NUDOFI-511648 format. One record per atom (N, C-alpha, C, O, CB): residue number from 1; x, y, z. Coordinates in nm, 2 decimals, m for minus. Glycine has a CB too. Layout:
     k       xx       yy       zz
   NUM        X        Y        Z
...
% end
This chain:
     k       xx       yy       zz
     1     8.73     9.57     0.88
     1     8.81     9.69     0.92
     1     8.75     9.77     1.03
     1     8.82     9.84     1.10
     1     8.82     9.78     0.79
     2     8.62     9.76     1.06
     2     8.56     9.83     1.17
     2     8.53     9.97     1.14
     2     8.52    10.05     1.23
     2     8.65     9.82     1.28
     3     8.50    10.00     1.01
     3     8.47    10.14     0.98
     3     8.34    10.19     1.04
     3     8.33    10.30     1.09
     3     8.46    10.16     0.83
     4     8.24    10.10     1.05
     4     8.11    10.14     1.11
     4     8.13    10.17     1.25
     4     8.07    10.26     1.31
     4     8.01    10.02     1.09
     5     8.21    10.09     1.32
     5     8.24    10.11     1.46
     5     8.31    10.25     1.48
     5     8.28    10.32     1.57
     5     8.32    10.00     1.53
     6     8.41    10.27     1.39
     6     8.48    10.40     1.40
     6     8.39    10.52     1.39
     6     8.40    10.61     1.46
     6     8.59    10.40     1.29
     7     8.30    10.51     1.29
     7     8.20    10.62     1.27
     7     8.11    10.63     1.39
     7     8.08    10.74     1.44
     7     8.11    10.59     1.14
     8     8.06    10.52     1.45
     8     7.98    10.52     1.57
     8     8.05    10.59     1.69
     8     8.00    10.67     1.76
     8     7.93    10.38     1.60
     9     8.18    10.55     1.70
     9     8.26    10.61     1.81
     9     8.28    10.76     1.79
     9     8.27    10.84     1.88
     9     8.39    10.54     1.82
    10     8.31    10.80     1.67
    10     8.33    10.94     1.64
    10     8.20    11.02     1.66
    10     8.20    11.13     1.71
    10     8.38    10.96     1.49
    11     8.09    10.96     1.62
    11     7.96    11.02     1.64
    11     7.93    11.04     1.79
    11     7.89    11.15     1.83
    11     7.85    10.93     1.58
    12     7.96    10.94     1.87
    12     7.94    10.95     2.01
    12     8.02    11.05     2.07
    12     7.98    11.13     2.16
    12     7.96    10.81     2.08
    13     8.15    11.06     2.03
    13     8.24    11.16     2.09
    13     8.20    11.30     2.05
    13     8.21    11.39     2.13
    13     8.38    11.13     2.04
    14     8.16    11.32     1.92
    14     8.13    11.45     1.87
    14     8.00    11.50     1.91
    14     7.98    11.61     1.95
    14     8.14    11.45     1.72
    15     7.90    11.41     1.90
    15     7.76    11.46     1.93
    15     7.72    11.44     2.07
    15     7.66    11.53     2.13
    15     7.66    11.38     1.83
    16     7.74    11.32     2.12
    16     7.69    11.29     2.26
    16     7.78    11.34     2.37
    16     7.73    11.39     2.47
    16     7.68    11.14     2.27
    17     7.91    11.33     2.35
    17     8.01    11.37     2.46
    17     8.08    11.50     2.43
    17     8.17    11.54     2.51
    17     8.11    11.25     2.47
    18     8.06    11.56     2.32
    18     8.13    11.68     2.29
    18     8.10    11.80     2.37
    18     8.00    11.79     2.45
    18     8.11    11.72     2.14
    19     8.17    11.91     2.36
    19     8.15    12.02     2.45
    19     8.03    12.11     2.41
    19     7.99    12.19     2.49
    19     8.27    12.11     2.44
    20     7.97    12.09     2.30
    20     7.85    12.16     2.26
    20     7.79    12.10     2.14
    20     7.83    11.99     2.09
    20     7.89    12.31     2.23
    21     7.69    12.17     2.08
    21     7.61    12.11     1.97
    21     7.70    12.10     1.84
    21     7.78    12.18     1.82
    21     7.49    12.19     1.94
    22     7.68    11.99     1.77
    22     7.75    11.96     1.65
    22     7.65    11.91     1.54
    22     7.56    11.84     1.58
    22     7.86    11.85     1.67
    23     7.66    11.96     1.42
    23     7.58    11.91     1.31
    23     7.66    11.79     1.25
    23     7.77    11.81     1.21
    23     7.55    12.02     1.20
    24     7.59    11.68     1.24
    24     7.66    11.56     1.19
    24     7.58    11.52     1.06
    24     7.46    11.49     1.07
    24     7.66    11.44     1.29
    25     7.65    11.50     0.95
    25     7.59    11.46     0.82
    25     7.67    11.35     0.76
    25     7.79    11.36     0.75
    25     7.57    11.58     0.73
    26     7.60    11.25     0.71
    26     7.67    11.13     0.65
    26     7.61    11.11     0.51
    26     7.49    11.13     0.49
    26     7.65    11.01     0.74
    27     7.69    11.06     0.42
    27     7.65    11.02     0.29
    27     7.74    10.90     0.26
    27     7.85    10.88     0.31
    27     7.67    11.13     0.19
    28     7.69    10.82     0.17
    28     7.77    10.70     0.13
    28     7.78    10.70    m0.02
    28     7.70    10.74    m0.10
    28     7.71    10.57     0.18
    29     7.89    10.64    m0.07
    29     7.92    10.62    m0.21
    29     7.87    10.48    m0.25
    29     7.92    10.38    m0.21
    29     8.07    10.63    m0.24
    30     7.76    10.47    m0.34
    30     7.72    10.34    m0.38
    30     7.82    10.28    m0.48
    30     7.90    10.35    m0.54
    30     7.58    10.35    m0.45
    31     7.81    10.15    m0.49
    31     7.91    10.07    m0.57
    31     7.87    10.07    m0.71
    31     7.96    10.03    m0.80
    31     7.93     9.94    m0.51
    32     7.75    10.10    m0.75
    32     7.71    10.09    m0.89
    32     7.59    10.17    m0.91
    32     7.52    10.22    m0.82
    32     7.68     9.94    m0.93
    33     7.56    10.20    m1.04
    33     7.44    10.28    m1.08
    33     7.48    10.40    m1.16
    33     7.60    10.43    m1.17
    33     7.37    10.32    m0.96
    34     7.38    10.46    m1.22
    34     7.40    10.58    m1.29
    34     7.37    10.71    m1.21
    34     7.29    10.70    m1.12
    34     7.31    10.58    m1.42
    35     7.43    10.81    m1.24
    35     7.41    10.94    m1.17
    35     7.46    10.93    m1.02
    35     7.40    11.00    m0.94
    35     7.27    10.97    m1.17
    36     7.56    10.86    m1.00
    36     7.61    10.84    m0.86
    36     7.73    10.91    m0.82
    36     7.78    10.90    m0.71
    36     7.62    10.69    m0.83
    37     7.79    10.99    m0.91
    37     7.92    11.06    m0.89
    37     7.92    11.13    m0.76
    37     8.01    11.12    m0.68
    37     7.95    11.15    m1.00
    38     7.81    11.21    m0.73
    38     7.81    11.30    m0.61
    38     7.70    11.25    m0.52
    38     7.64    11.33    m0.45
    38     7.79    11.44    m0.65
    39     7.66    11.12    m0.52
    39     7.55    11.07    m0.45
    39     7.57    11.10    m0.30
    39     7.47    11.14    m0.23
    39     7.54    10.92    m0.46
    40     7.69    11.08    m0.24
    40     7.71    11.10    m0.10
    40     7.68    11.25    m0.06
    40     7.62    11.27     0.04
    40     7.86    11.07    m0.07
    41     7.72    11.34    m0.15
    41     7.69    11.48    m0.12
    41     7.55    11.51    m0.13
    41     7.49    11.59    m0.05
    41     7.77    11.57    m0.22
    42     7.48    11.45    m0.22
    42     7.34    11.46    m0.24
    42     7.26    11.42    m0.11
    42     7.17    11.48    m0.07
    42     7.28    11.39    m0.36
    43     7.31    11.30    m0.06
    43     7.25    11.26     0.07
    43     7.27    11.36     0.18
    43     7.18    11.38     0.26
    43     7.31    11.12     0.11
    44     7.39    11.41     0.19
    44     7.42    11.51     0.29
    44     7.33    11.63     0.28
    44     7.27    11.68     0.38
    44     7.56    11.55     0.29
    45     7.32    11.69     0.16
    45     7.24    11.81     0.14
    45     7.09    11.78     0.16
    45     7.02    11.86     0.22
    45     7.26    11.86     0.00
    46     7.04    11.66     0.11
    46     6.90    11.63     0.14
    46     6.87    11.61     0.28
    46     6.77    11.66     0.33
    46     6.87    11.49     0.07
    47     6.96    11.55     0.36
    47     6.94    11.54     0.50
    47     6.93    11.68     0.57
    47     6.85    11.71     0.65
    47     7.05    11.46     0.57
    48     7.03    11.76     0.53
    48     7.03    11.90     0.59
    48     6.90    11.97     0.56
    48     6.85    12.05     0.64
    48     7.15    11.98     0.54
    49     6.85    11.96     0.44
    49     6.73    12.03     0.40
    49     6.60    11.96     0.44
    49     6.49    12.01     0.43
    49     6.73    12.05     0.25
    50     6.61    11.83     0.48
    50     6.49    11.75     0.52
    50     6.41    11.70     0.40
    50     6.29    11.68     0.40
    50     6.40    11.84     0.60
    51     6.49    11.69     0.29
    51     6.42    11.64     0.16
    51     6.41    11.49     0.17
    51     6.51    11.42     0.19
    51     6.51    11.68     0.04
    52     6.30    11.44     0.14
    52     6.27    11.29     0.14
    52     6.26    11.24    m0.01
    52     6.22    11.32    m0.10
    52     6.14    11.26     0.21
    53     6.29    11.12    m0.03
    53     6.27    11.06    m0.17
    53     6.13    11.07    m0.21
    53     6.10    11.07    m0.33
    53     6.33    10.92    m0.17
    54     6.04    11.07    m0.12
    54     5.89    11.08    m0.16
    54     5.84    11.22    m0.19
    54     5.73    11.23    m0.23
    54     5.81    11.01    m0.05
    55     5.92    11.32    m0.16
    55     5.88    11.46    m0.19
    55     5.87    11.48    m0.34
    55     5.95    11.44    m0.42
    55     5.98    11.56    m0.13
    56     5.77    11.56    m0.37
    56     5.75    11.60    m0.51
    56     5.86    11.71    m0.54
    56     5.92    11.76    m0.44
    56     5.61    11.65    m0.55
    57     5.87    11.75    m0.66
    57     5.98    11.85    m0.70
    57     5.95    11.98    m0.63
    57     6.05    12.05    m0.58
    57     5.98    11.87    m0.85
    58     5.83    12.03    m0.62
    58     5.80    12.16    m0.56
    58     5.84    12.16    m0.41
    58     5.89    12.25    m0.36
    58     5.65    12.19    m0.58
    59     5.80    12.05    m0.34
    59     5.84    12.04    m0.20
    59     5.99    12.03    m0.18
    59     6.04    12.10    m0.09
    59     5.77    11.91    m0.14
    60     6.05    11.95    m0.26
    60     6.20    11.94    m0.25
    60     6.26    12.08    m0.28
    60     6.36    12.12    m0.21
    60     6.26    11.84    m0.35
    61     6.21    12.15    m0.38
    61     6.27    12.28    m0.41
    61     6.25    12.38    m0.30
    61     6.34    12.45    m0.26
    61     6.19    12.34    m0.54
    62     6.13    12.38    m0.23
    62     6.11    12.47    m0.12
    62     6.19    12.43     0.00
    62     6.24    12.52     0.07
    62     5.96    12.46    m0.08
    63     6.21    12.30     0.03
    63     6.29    12.26     0.14
    63     6.44    12.30     0.12
    63     6.50    12.35     0.21
    63     6.28    12.11     0.16
    64     6.49    12.29     0.00
    64     6.62    12.33    m0.03
    64     6.64    12.48    m0.01
    64     6.73    12.53     0.05
    64     6.67    12.29    m0.17
    65     6.54    12.56    m0.06
    65     6.54    12.70    m0.05
    65     6.55    12.74     0.10
    65     6.63    12.83     0.13
    65     6.42    12.77    m0.12
    66     6.47    12.68     0.18
    66     6.47    12.71     0.32
    66     6.60    12.68     0.39
    66     6.65    12.75     0.48
    66     6.35    12.64     0.39
    67     6.66    12.56     0.35
    67     6.78    12.52     0.41
    67     6.90    12.62     0.38
    67     6.98    12.66     0.46
    67     6.82    12.38     0.36
    68     6.90    12.67     0.26
    68     7.00    12.76     0.21
    68     6.97    12.90     0.28
    68     7.07    12.96     0.33
    68     7.00    12.78     0.06
    69     6.85    12.94     0.29
    69     6.81    13.06     0.36
    69     6.86    13.06     0.51
    69     6.90    13.16     0.56
    69     6.66    13.09     0.35
    70     6.84    12.94     0.57
    70     6.88    12.93     0.71
    70     7.03    12.94     0.73
    70     7.07    12.98     0.84
    70     6.82    12.80     0.77
    71     7.10    12.90     0.63
    71     7.25    12.89     0.65
    71     7.32    13.01     0.60
    71     7.42    13.06     0.66
    71     7.30    12.77     0.58
    72     7.27    13.07     0.49
    72     7.35    13.18     0.42
    72     7.28    13.31     0.44
    72     7.16    13.33     0.42
    72     7.35    13.15     0.27
    73     7.35    13.41     0.49
    73     7.30    13.54     0.52
    73     7.26    13.63     0.40
    73     7.15    13.69     0.40
    73     7.39    13.62     0.61
    74     7.35    13.64     0.31
    74     7.33    13.73     0.20
    74     7.23    13.68     0.09
    74     7.25    13.57     0.04
    74     7.47    13.76     0.13
    75     7.13    13.75     0.06
    75     7.03    13.71    m0.03
    75     7.08    13.67    m0.17
    75     7.04    13.58    m0.24
    75     6.92    13.81    m0.05
    76     7.18    13.75    m0.22
    76     7.23    13.72    m0.36
    76     7.31    13.59    m0.35
    76     7.30    13.51    m0.44
    76     7.33    13.84    m0.40
    77     7.39    13.57    m0.24
    77     7.46    13.44    m0.23
    77     7.36    13.33    m0.22
    77     7.39    13.22    m0.27
    77     7.55    13.45    m0.10
    78     7.25    13.35    m0.15
    78     7.16    13.24    m0.13
    78     7.11    13.19    m0.26
    78     7.11    13.07    m0.29
    78     7.04    13.29    m0.05
    79     7.07    13.28    m0.35
    79     7.02    13.24    m0.48
    79     7.12    13.16    m0.56
    79     7.09    13.05    m0.62
    79     6.97    13.36    m0.57
    80     7.25    13.21    m0.56
    80     7.35    13.14    m0.63
    80     7.38    13.00    m0.57
    80     7.39    12.91    m0.65
    80     7.47    13.23    m0.64
    81     7.40    13.00    m0.44
    81     7.43    12.87    m0.38
    81     7.32    12.77    m0.40
    81     7.35    12.65    m0.42
    81     7.46    12.89    m0.23
    82     7.20    12.82    m0.38
    82     7.08    12.73    m0.41
    82     7.09    12.67    m0.55
    82     7.06    12.55    m0.56
    82     6.95    12.82    m0.39
    83     7.12    12.75    m0.65
    83     7.13    12.70    m0.78
    83     7.24    12.60    m0.80
    83     7.22    12.50    m0.87
    83     7.15    12.82    m0.88
    84     7.35    12.62    m0.73
    84     7.46    12.52    m0.74
    84     7.42    12.39    m0.67
    84     7.47    12.28    m0.71
    84     7.59    12.58    m0.67
    85     7.34    12.39    m0.56
    85     7.30    12.27    m0.49
    85     7.19    12.19    m0.56
    85     7.18    12.07    m0.54
    85     7.26    12.31    m0.35
    86     7.11    12.26    m0.64
    86     7.00    12.19    m0.70
    86     7.03    12.06    m0.77
    86     6.96    11.96    m0.75
    86     6.94    12.28    m0.81
    87     7.14    12.04    m0.85
    87     7.17    11.91    m0.91
    87     7.19    11.80    m0.81
    87     7.16    11.69    m0.84
    87     7.28    11.93    m1.00
    88     7.25    11.84    m0.69
    88     7.27    11.73    m0.59
    88     7.15    11.67    m0.54
    88     7.15    11.55    m0.50
    88     7.35    11.80    m0.48
    89     7.04    11.74    m0.54
    89     6.91    11.69    m0.48
    89     6.81    11.65    m0.59
    89     6.69    11.63    m0.56
    89     6.85    11.79    m0.39
    90     6.85    11.65    m0.71
    90     6.76    11.60    m0.82
    90     6.68    11.72    m0.89
    90     6.59    11.69    m0.95
    90     6.67    11.50    m0.77
    91     6.73    11.84    m0.86
    91     6.66    11.95    m0.93
    91     6.76    12.02    m1.02
    91     6.80    12.13    m1.01
    91     6.62    12.06    m0.82
    92     6.80    11.94    m1.12
    92     6.91    11.97    m1.21
    92     6.90    12.10    m1.29
    92     7.00    12.16    m1.32
    92     6.93    11.86    m1.31
    93     6.78    12.14    m1.32
    93     6.77    12.26    m1.42
    93     6.83    12.39    m1.36
    93     6.89    12.46    m1.44
    93     6.62    12.28    m1.44
    94     6.82    12.41    m1.23
    94     6.87    12.54    m1.18
    94     7.02    12.55    m1.19
    94     7.07    12.66    m1.22
    94     6.83    12.55    m1.04
    95     7.10    12.45    m1.17
    95     7.24    12.46    m1.17
    95     7.31    12.42    m1.30
    95     7.43    12.42    m1.30
    95     7.29    12.37    m1.06
    96     7.24    12.38    m1.40
    96     7.30    12.34    m1.52
    96     7.37    12.45    m1.59
    96     7.33    12.57    m1.58
    96     7.20    12.28    m1.62
    97     7.48    12.42    m1.65
    97     7.56    12.52    m1.72
    97     7.67    12.58    m1.64
    97     7.76    12.65    m1.69
    97     7.47    12.63    m1.77
    98     7.67    12.55    m1.51
    98     7.78    12.60    m1.43
    98     7.91    12.52    m1.45
    98     7.90    12.41    m1.48
    98     7.74    12.60    m1.28
    99     8.02    12.59    m1.44
    99     8.15    12.52    m1.45
    99     8.17    12.44    m1.33
    99     8.11    12.46    m1.22
    99     8.27    12.62    m1.47
   100     8.26    12.35    m1.34
   100     8.30    12.26    m1.22
   100     8.35    12.35    m1.11
   100     8.32    12.33    m0.99
   100     8.40    12.16    m1.26
   101     8.43    12.45    m1.14
   101     8.48    12.54    m1.04
   101     8.37    12.62    m0.97
   101     8.37    12.63    m0.84
   101     8.58    12.64    m1.10
   102     8.27    12.67    m1.04
   102     8.16    12.74    m0.98
   102     8.08    12.65    m0.89
   102     8.04    12.68    m0.78
   102     8.07    12.80    m1.09
   103     8.06    12.52    m0.94
   103     7.98    12.43    m0.87
   103     8.05    12.39    m0.74
   103     7.99    12.40    m0.63
   103     7.96    12.30    m0.95
   104     8.18    12.36    m0.74
   104     8.25    12.33    m0.62
   104     8.25    12.44    m0.52
   104     8.24    12.42    m0.40
   104     8.40    12.29    m0.66
   105     8.27    12.57    m0.58
   105     8.27    12.68    m0.49
   105     8.13    12.70    m0.42
   105     8.13    12.73    m0.30
   105     8.30    12.81    m0.57
   106     8.02    12.68    m0.49
   106     7.89    12.69    m0.44
   106     7.87    12.59    m0.33
   106     7.82    12.62    m0.22
   106     7.79    12.68    m0.54
   107     7.91    12.47    m0.35
   107     7.89    12.36    m0.25
   107     7.98    12.39    m0.13
   107     7.93    12.38    m0.02
   107     7.93    12.22    m0.31
   108     8.10    12.43    m0.15
   108     8.19    12.47    m0.04
   108     8.13    12.58     0.04
   108     8.13    12.58     0.17
   108     8.33    12.51    m0.09
   109     8.08    12.68    m0.02
   109     8.03    12.80     0.05
   109     7.90    12.76     0.13
   109     7.88    12.81     0.24
   109     7.99    12.91    m0.04
   110     7.82    12.66     0.09
   110     7.71    12.61     0.17
   110     7.76    12.54     0.29
   110     7.72    12.57     0.40
   110     7.62    12.51     0.08
   111     7.86    12.45     0.28
   111     7.92    12.38     0.39
   111     7.99    12.48     0.49
   111     7.98    12.46     0.61
   111     8.01    12.27     0.35
   112     8.05    12.58     0.43
   112     8.12    12.68     0.52
   112     8.01    12.75     0.60
   112     8.03    12.78     0.72
   112     8.20    12.78     0.44
   113     7.90    12.79     0.53
   113     7.79    12.86     0.60
   113     7.73    12.78     0.71
   113     7.71    12.83     0.82
   113     7.68    12.90     0.50
   114     7.71    12.65     0.69
   114     7.66    12.56     0.79
   114     7.76    12.55     0.91
   114     7.72    12.56     1.02
   114     7.64    12.42     0.74
   115     7.89    12.53     0.88
   115     7.99    12.52     0.98
   115     8.01    12.65     1.06
   115     8.05    12.66     1.17
   115     8.12    12.48     0.92
   116     7.98    12.76     0.99
   116     7.98    12.89     1.06
   116     7.88    12.91     1.16
   116     7.89    13.00     1.25
   116     7.98    13.00     0.95
   117     7.77    12.84     1.15
   117     7.66    12.85     1.25
   117     7.68    12.75     1.37
   117     7.65    12.79     1.48
   117     7.53    12.82     1.18
   118     7.74    12.64     1.34
   118     7.76    12.53     1.44
   118     7.86    12.44     1.38
   118     7.86    12.41     1.26
   118     7.63    12.46     1.48
   119     7.95    12.38     1.47
   119     8.05    12.29     1.41
   119     7.98    12.18     1.33
   119     7.88    12.13     1.36
   119     8.13    12.22     1.53
   120     8.05    12.15     1.22
   120     7.99    12.05     1.12
   120     8.09    11.94     1.10
   120     8.21    11.96     1.07
   120     7.96    12.13     0.99
   121     8.03    11.82     1.10
   121     8.10    11.70     1.07
   121     8.04    11.63     0.94
   121     7.92    11.61     0.95
   121     8.11    11.59     1.19
   122     8.12    11.61     0.84
   122     8.07    11.55     0.72
   122     8.14    11.41     0.71
   122     8.27    11.41     0.71
   122     8.09    11.64     0.59
   123     8.07    11.31     0.70
   123     8.12    11.17     0.69
   123     8.08    11.12     0.55
   123     7.96    11.11     0.52
   123     8.07    11.08     0.81
   124     8.18    11.08     0.47
   124     8.16    11.01     0.34
   124     8.20    10.87     0.36
   124     8.32    10.84     0.37
   124     8.23    11.09     0.23
   125     8.11    10.78     0.35
   125     8.14    10.64     0.37
   125     8.16    10.57     0.24
   125     8.11    10.62     0.13
   125     8.02    10.57     0.45
   126     8.22    10.45     0.24
   126     8.25    10.37     0.12
   126     8.32    10.44     0.01
   126     8.29    10.44    m0.10
   126     8.12    10.31     0.07
   127     8.42    10.52     0.06
   127     8.50    10.60    m0.03
   127     8.57    10.52    m0.14
   127     8.61    10.57    m0.25
   127     8.60    10.68     0.04
   128     8.59    10.39    m0.12
   128     8.65    10.31    m0.22
   128     8.57    10.30    m0.35
   128     8.62    10.27    m0.46
   128     8.67    10.16    m0.17
   129     8.44    10.34    m0.34
   129     8.35    10.34    m0.46
   129     8.34    10.48    m0.52
   129     8.27    10.50    m0.62
   129     8.21    10.29    m0.42
   130     8.40    10.58    m0.46
   130     8.39    10.72    m0.50
   130     8.45    10.74    m0.64
   130     8.55    10.68    m0.68
   130     8.46    10.81    m0.40
   131     8.38    10.82    m0.72
   131     8.42    10.87    m0.85
   131     8.54    10.97    m0.82
   131     8.54    11.04    m0.72
   131     8.31    10.93    m0.93
   132     8.62    10.99    m0.92
   132     8.73    11.08    m0.91
   132     8.68    11.22    m0.89
   132     8.75    11.30    m0.82
   132     8.82    11.08    m1.03
   133     8.57    11.26    m0.94
   133     8.52    11.39    m0.93
   133     8.48    11.42    m0.78
   133     8.50    11.53    m0.73
   133     8.40    11.41    m1.02
   134     8.42    11.32    m0.71
   134     8.39    11.34    m0.57
   134     8.52    11.36    m0.49
   134     8.52    11.45    m0.40
   134     8.31    11.22    m0.52
   135     8.62    11.28    m0.52
   135     8.74    11.29    m0.45
   135     8.80    11.43    m0.47
   135     8.86    11.49    m0.38
   135     8.84    11.19    m0.49
   136     8.79    11.48    m0.60
   136     8.84    11.62    m0.63
   136     8.77    11.72    m0.54
   136     8.83    11.81    m0.49
   136     8.82    11.65    m0.78
   137     8.63    11.71    m0.53
   137     8.56    11.80    m0.45
   137     8.60    11.79    m0.30
   137     8.62    11.90    m0.24
   137     8.41    11.78    m0.46
   138     8.62    11.68    m0.25
   138     8.66    11.66    m0.11
   138     8.80    11.72    m0.08
   138     8.83    11.78     0.02
   138     8.66    11.51    m0.07
   139     8.89    11.71    m0.18
   139     9.02    11.77    m0.17
   139     9.00    11.93    m0.18
   139     9.07    12.00    m0.10
   139     9.11    11.72    m0.29
   140     8.92    11.97    m0.27
   140     8.89    12.11    m0.28
   140     8.84    12.17    m0.15
   140     8.88    12.27    m0.10
   140     8.79    12.14    m0.39
   141     8.74    12.10    m0.09
   141     8.69    12.14     0.04
   141     8.79    12.14     0.15
   141     8.80    12.24     0.22
   141     8.57    12.04     0.08
   142     8.88    12.04     0.15
   142     8.98    12.04     0.25
   142     9.08    12.15     0.23
   142     9.13    12.22     0.33
   142     9.06    11.90     0.24
   143     9.12    12.18     0.11
   143     9.22    12.28     0.08
   143     9.17    12.43     0.09
   143     9.25    12.52     0.10
   143     9.28    12.26    m0.05
   144     9.04    12.45     0.07
   144     8.99    12.59     0.06
   144     8.90    12.63     0.17
   144     8.87    12.75     0.19
   144     8.92    12.60    m0.07
   145     8.85    12.54     0.25
   145     8.76    12.57     0.36
   145     8.84    12.60     0.49
   145     8.88    12.50     0.55
   145     8.65    12.46     0.38
   146     8.85    12.72     0.52
   146     8.92    12.76     0.64
   146     8.84    12.85     0.73
   146     8.75    12.92     0.68
   146     9.06    12.82     0.61
   147     8.88    12.86     0.85
   147     8.81    12.96     0.94
   147     8.68    12.92     1.00
   147     8.62    13.00     1.07
   147     8.79    13.08     0.87
   148     8.64    12.80     0.98
   148     8.51    12.75     1.04
   148     8.54    12.61     1.09
   148     8.63    12.53     1.04
   148     8.40    12.74     0.93
   149     8.46    12.56     1.19
   149     8.48    12.43     1.25
   149     8.41    12.32     1.16
   149     8.30    12.29     1.18
   149     8.42    12.43     1.39
   150     8.49    12.27     1.07
   150     8.44    12.17     0.98
   150     8.54    12.05     0.97
   150     8.66    12.06     0.95
   150     8.43    12.23     0.83
   151     8.48    11.93     1.00
   151     8.56    11.81     0.99
   151     8.50    11.72     0.88
   151     8.38    11.70     0.88
   151     8.56    11.73     1.13
   152     8.59    11.68     0.78
   152     8.54    11.59     0.68
   152     8.62    11.46     0.70
   152     8.74    11.45     0.70
   152     8.58    11.65     0.53
   153     8.54    11.36     0.72
   153     8.59    11.23     0.75
   153     8.55    11.13     0.63
   153     8.44    11.12     0.60
   153     8.54    11.17     0.89
   154     8.65    11.07     0.57
   154     8.63    10.99     0.46
   154     8.67    10.84     0.50
   154     8.78    10.82     0.54
   154     8.72    11.03     0.33
   155     8.57    10.76     0.49
   155     8.59    10.62     0.53
   155     8.56    10.52     0.41
   155     8.57    10.40     0.43
   155     8.50    10.58     0.65
% end
């Protein structure tokens, strides 16, 4: 199908040839495994925060906190959004107990904040393996995120 080439061409157009700086984040949907429903979003947030698989929990926690602080202006919003993002990066305790609507809103507000600072491209690859819940979030993001330069590309 040429999806990889399409992504490479879009990347070149947006990042290399575009009119200004763009934040480009990619995640992929694995075809099997446990705990993979929002794997692609977890990859995106980890990349934004600079979280590595080799980081211990304290380091990952601090990196996430700094990433949210850099994106979100209001301190109260920062704490809440940070808590909603924790499960995506393997820090489940902070965001447990939130409703799906709260979680989706927290994730959306993080991506809106990033896009408010600089145009943001989110690429979710291998969408054929996506869980229905991830698709629901991407639809939520598409339908509710307005007023910021955000492109969500699903391949």
